[in-house]
N, C-alpha and C positions, 0 to 999 in steps of 0.2 A: 388506123392501127399502126403501131410502131413497126418499122422494118425489122428490128431485132426481135426474134422470137422470145417471148417472156412467159414463164410458167410460175404460177403460185402453187406451192406445195402445201396442201391443207389437210386437215383431219382432226381426229381426237388426240388429246395429249398423249405423249409417250408411245406412239405407234411407229416411230422410225422416220418422221419427216426430215429431221436434221441429217439423218444418215443418208437418205435419198439425195439431199442437196449436196452433202459432202462428196458422195461418189460421182454424181453427174457433173459437178463443177471441179473435180479433182482438187479439193480443198480439205486437207487433213487437219486444218486448224479450227474447223467449225466445232463448236462445243456440242458434245453428245453425252447425255447422262441418262441414267435409268429413272431419275426422279421426274415426275410430271411437272410441267411449268418451267423447264429450263429455258425455253424460248418465250419471251414476253412481248417482244416487239418485232414487227416484220423487218427483215433485213435482206437486201439484194446481193447476189453473188453472180458475177459474170465470168463465164468460161472464155478464156482467150487462147488462141493459138497463134504464136508469132506476133503477139500484140494486137491481133485482130479479134474483136469480140464476135462470138458465134451464137451465143444465146445467154439468157439471163434466167436464173432461178431465184425465187423469193421464198425464203424460209419464214413461215408464219407461226403464230401461237396456235394452240389447239382450241377447238370449240369448248366453251365452258358452260354456256346456257343456251344450247341450240333450241330446246323446246320453247323457252320463253321468247327467244328471238323469232322463231317461226310463228308463234301465236301473235306477236306484234305485227308481223308482215301480213298474216291472214286477215287481221282486223283492219288493216289500212289498204287493202287491195280490193279492187272491184272486178277485175278481169285478168285473164292471163297476159293480156297485152301490156299491162302496166307493171308487171312484176319486177323487171329489171329496175325501173324507176323507183319502185317501192323499196327495193334493197338499198338504193342510193339514199333515199330519204331516211331509212333506218340508220345508216352510217352518219348522216348529217345530224340527226337528232340525238344520237347516243355517243357521239365521239368523245365527249367529256364525262360520260357515265362510267364509273369504275366497274359496274356490274357487267357491262358489255364491251369492256376494253378489248378483250381478245377477239371477239367476233368482229368488231370494227377493224382491227388490225389485219385480220386475214381476208376480210371481204373487200377492203379498199383497193388492193392491187387487182383483184378480179374485176370489179366494176370499172377499173382503169384500163382494162383491155388484156389482162393476162389470162392465158389458158389455165385450166385447172388440172392439177395432179392430186387426186384424192387418195390418201394413204390409209390402209387398214392393216391390222396385224392378223395374218392368217393362222397364227398359232393359238388363237383364242376363239371360242365359239362366237358365231354371229349373234348380234344383239339388235333388237329393234330400236334401241336408243340411237343407233346411227342413222335411222331413217329421217329424223328431223334435220340432221346435218346435210344429208344427201338431197333432201327436198329444198333446203335453202340454196344449195349450190345449183340446183336445177332452175330456181327462180332467177338466177343471175343471167341466164341465157348464153353464158360463155361455153365454148367447147370444153369438154371435160373427159378425162381419162382416169380410170381407177387403177391403183396399184395394190396388189396383195403382197405385203411385205411378210417376212418370216423372222420374227425376233427370237423365238424359241423353236429350234428345229426338231424337238422331240415330239411336237404335236402339230397336226395339220387339219385345219377346218376350211381349207381353200375352196372345196367344192360348194359348200353352203354359201360362202361369201360370194363365189362366182355367180351363183343363181340370183342372189339378192342384188348385187351390184349391177348385174346386167339389166335390171329394170330401171336404173337411173343413169347409166353411163353407156355410151355407144361402144366403147372399147374397155375391156378389163384385162389387165396383164398381171402375171405373177413376176415379182422382181425382188430378189434378195439383195438389199443394199450392201451387205458385207461380202457375199460370196458370188454375186452375179458376174459371169465372164463379160469381157469387153463387147462381144457380139450382142449381148442383151442390152447394153447401154445404147448401142446404135439402133436396136430394134424399137426402143421407146421413142426415139426421134422419128423413126419411120412411121410408127403408129400415130403420132401426133400430126404428122404431115397429112395423114388421111383425114383428120378432123378439121384442119385449118388450111384450106387451099391457098390462102394468101401467104402462108408460111412454107409452102412446099419447097419453093426454090431456095430460100435461105436455110432450111433444114437439110436439104440435100447437099448444099454447100458445107454445112456444119459437119455432116457425116464424112464428106470427102476430106475436110481438114483434119478430123480426128483420126481417120485411117492413115493419112499421110504422117501425122504426128507420131502415131504408134510405130510405123515403119522406121521413121527417122530415129526415134528413141532407141529401138533395138539395134539399129546399125551403129548409132553413136556409142551404145553400150559396148558393142564388140570392139570399137576403136579404143575405148577407155581400158578395156581388159587387155588388149594387145599392147598398149603403151605401158601399163603396169607390169605385164609379163616381161617386156623388154628391159624395163628398169630393174626389176627384181632378179632377172637372170644374169644381168651384167654388172650389178652393183659391186663395188670394191671399197673397202675401208682402208685408209692408210694412216700411218703414224711414223714419226721419226724415232728410231731407237738409239739413244745416246749411250746407254750402258748395257752391254751384252748380257751382263749378269741378271738384268731385270727382264730379260726376254720372256720368260714364262708368264710373269704377271701382266706384262704389256700385251702379250698374245691373248690372254684370257679377256682382258678389257676390250681388245680389238674385236674378238669374236662376239662379245656381248653387244658392242655397238652395232655390228653388222646385223645381228639378229633382231635387235630393237628397230633398226631402220627397216628391215623387211616387214616386221609387224605393222609399223606405222604406215608404210607404203601400201600395204594391203588394206588397212583401215581407211586410208584416203581414197582408194578405189571404191570401197563400199559407200562412202559419203558422196562421192561424185555420182554414182549410179542412183542413189536415193534422191539427190537433188534434181537429177535429170527427170525423174518421174514425180516430182513435187511431193516427196516424202521427207523433206528436210526435218532433222531432229528426231528421226525414227529411232526408237529404242530397239536394240538388237541382242538376241541371245545366240552367240556363236563362239565356239572355242577358238582361241587365238592360235596362230601357228606356234607349235611347241617343239623344242629340241631336247627336252629333259629325258633322262634315262627312264626306261620302262620299269615295271615292277620287279623284273628279274635282274635289274641292273645292266641291261643290254641296250646299246644304242647302235649296234652293228646292223647295217641294212641287210646283211646276208644271214643273220641269226634266224634260227627256226621260229622263234616267237614273233619276231618282227615280220618275217615272210608270211606267217599265218595272218597277221593283222592286215597286211597290205594285199594279200592274195597273189604274192609274187613267188615264183619258184626258180630254182637254178636253171632249168631248161629255158625258161623265157629270158632270163637275164643273159644267158649265153647267146640265144638266137637274136635278141634285139640289140645286144651289145651296149647296155646302159653304161654310161661313164666312159665309153671309148669311142663314141661316134660311129657305131657299127653301120649306120645307113650309108656312110660315105663309101663303104666297100661292099657290104652285104646287100644294101639296097632293099628292094621290095621283098626278096626272098626271106630276109630276116623277120619281116612282119608276118609272112604267110605260113610260117612253120607252125602248123597246128592251130586251127581256129579256136579251139577251146582254151588254148594257152596264149592267145593273141592279145592285142591291145585292149579288147573289151574286158578280158579277165583281169588284166593289170589295173586298168583304171577303176574297175569296180572295187578292187581291194583298196586302192588308193583313197577313193571317196568313202569307202566304208570306215576308214580310219582317219577321216578328215580332221577330227578334233585333236588328234595327237600325232604329230608328224615326227618320225624318228630319223635322225640323220647321224651318220658317222663322219669322221674326218675325211672319208673318201669323197664326200660331196663338196666340201669347201676346204681350202688349204691355206695355211700360213706360209707366206713367201717372204724371203729376206733379200732385199735388193743390195746394190753396191754402196760403199761409203760415199758420203757427200758432206759438204760443210755442216749440214744440220744433223749428221749422224747417218745411220743406215736406215733405209726405207723398209718398213715392215707393212705388209698389206695382207688383207684377208678377203677372199672371194676373187673372181666371181664363182658361182656354182657351175660345175662342169657336167653334172649328171642331169639329164632331162627329166628324171623322175620328179625333181623339184617343180619343174614347169607344169607337169601334169597335176600336181597337188594344187598349185595356185590357180590354174585354169579351171579345174573341177569345182573348187570352192567358189570361185568367182561366178561361174555359170549358175551354180545352184542358188547363190544369193540373188543374182540378177533376175533369174526366172521368177523367184518369189516376189521380188519388188515389182517387176513388170506386171504381175498378175494380182497384186494387192490392191483392193479397193480403198478409197480414201476415207470410207466410213469405218474401216477396221481400226480398232483400238487395241492396245497391248503391244508387247514386244514382238518383233519378228523373230521367230525361232528358225534358224537355218539348220536343218538336220542333214544327216549323212545322205548322200544322193542315191546310193545303192551300188549295184554291181554290173550294170549292163548298158549304160547310155552310149558308149563308144562303139558298141556293136551296130549302132545305127549308121556308122560311117563305113563307106566302102574301103576296100583294101588300099587303094591308091591314096585316098584321103588320110588314112591312118599313117601311111608312109610319109606323106607331106607334113602332117602334124609332128611326127617324130623328128623329121629333119629340121623343121623350124625351131623346135624346142632345143635341139642339139646345137643349132647355129643361129642364135638370136641376133638382131641388129647390133652392130658394134657401137654405133653412135647415131646421132640424129641425121647424119648425112648418108647413112647406109640405107637408101630408099629401096633397093632391091629386096634385101632381107626383111625390111619393115613391111613391104607389101606382101611378101610371102607369109609373114606372121599374121597379118590381118586377114588374109585369105583363109589361112588354116583355122584361125579363131572363128571366122564366119561359118565355115563348114562344121566346126564343132558345135557352135551355137544352134545351127539348124538340126543337128543330130540330137542335141539336148532337148529341143522342143518336140521333136518326133517321139523321143523316148518318154517325155512327160505326158504325151497324149495317149500312150498305151495304157490299157487297163492295169491297175495295180497288181503286181505279182505275175505279170504275163511272161517275164523273163526268169529263167532259173536263178534262184538266189536273190531276186530283186528285193530291195528294201525301200524303193521310192514310194512316197506318199504325196500325191499332188495336192491334197487338201491340207497338209500339215505346214501351214505358212505362218501361223501365229499361235501364241499360247493362249 
């Protein structure tokens, strides 16, 4: 038997076999369609972690004529002991027979030593038509595990499937290829290790590699977010002003360049995170950062309308000292003035309006430098108000959480929705103060290692808080709008 664990994913057409393979091999490029017969030839996919292969899955066509195939097997077998050999003989005799092309394709890897993952759709009633398929698989003599997939979540016939499958398979598991959490992926590997003693050690190693990979990806995501935050908080656009009479037009162009750069930098962060999780090319539905006037023609951060959208009030702005670096003098006391008006309330409002970010000129300023041979230096940025950093951070964590928890069988655009009103309440008071300080004092450049480390630590704490918040029951926090399942359209 091969040292590398190999599994043939088999079953009736259009029951989610390719979805299972896509999820368990982290391959979003595998074709998944609602029409039966999308997969006509067996194809192998190897999951690798750091270029190390840890297991192989074989996507196979669905059974087309299982009753006829079983009838042939029964006619050519004399005892239970020769059944695996009879299956091999069937493949040899019918390899070029178009009628049994699919049966030969799916059985070939099984008789070649692959374990069996038999997939059924638990959202449709059990049918005795499947019994011919299950009987053929039992004839192979290979270890086999049945998976009850759920293509349509509005109906559930899993109990009757469980009873029937239990008569043919040693282990029966429910597994939703689109929505199953990561822990269930590992649970499948542990189940198969029970069936295949020779694969127990490599499967335990595979589980260890996958757990380490997941930890690394989330840590790397935090580093990517911290880098993007530092870039966006410190970015400055410059231009030489030759004619002072053109200052107004040049200033408008400079602001537009700065804002375009910010949008592009945020989108690059999104792409970096998606590629890290092997979701390259993912379509996304997310409002871009926007600085346009609101419907009332107001873009003043302190206007009543804007404060309502953000959940910000004058008392908090005064206590936290936004735009003035209040933590440098007020420190922890500025954060602890009234828990109901603290950072949790602020960031909740910020994320509640994540799609439309309203900024006044208080956030970014046009500055005119001294004369030089090339004219006067006109620059725009950087942002001095840490509220901008809260918006970028909240949007980044919401996107990253959905990407990290998105199975590779999921199709359709990723819809990043407003996170809600409470995730920063999962941070302790000291952690809130440190986050406030790092957003107020981002790294000056690549050599500012002290501030860079402080920012990464603060982002790490925020990411942990975000995970805890998403693990809470929906609506458990006052005013909460978070929806852990709303990850795709």
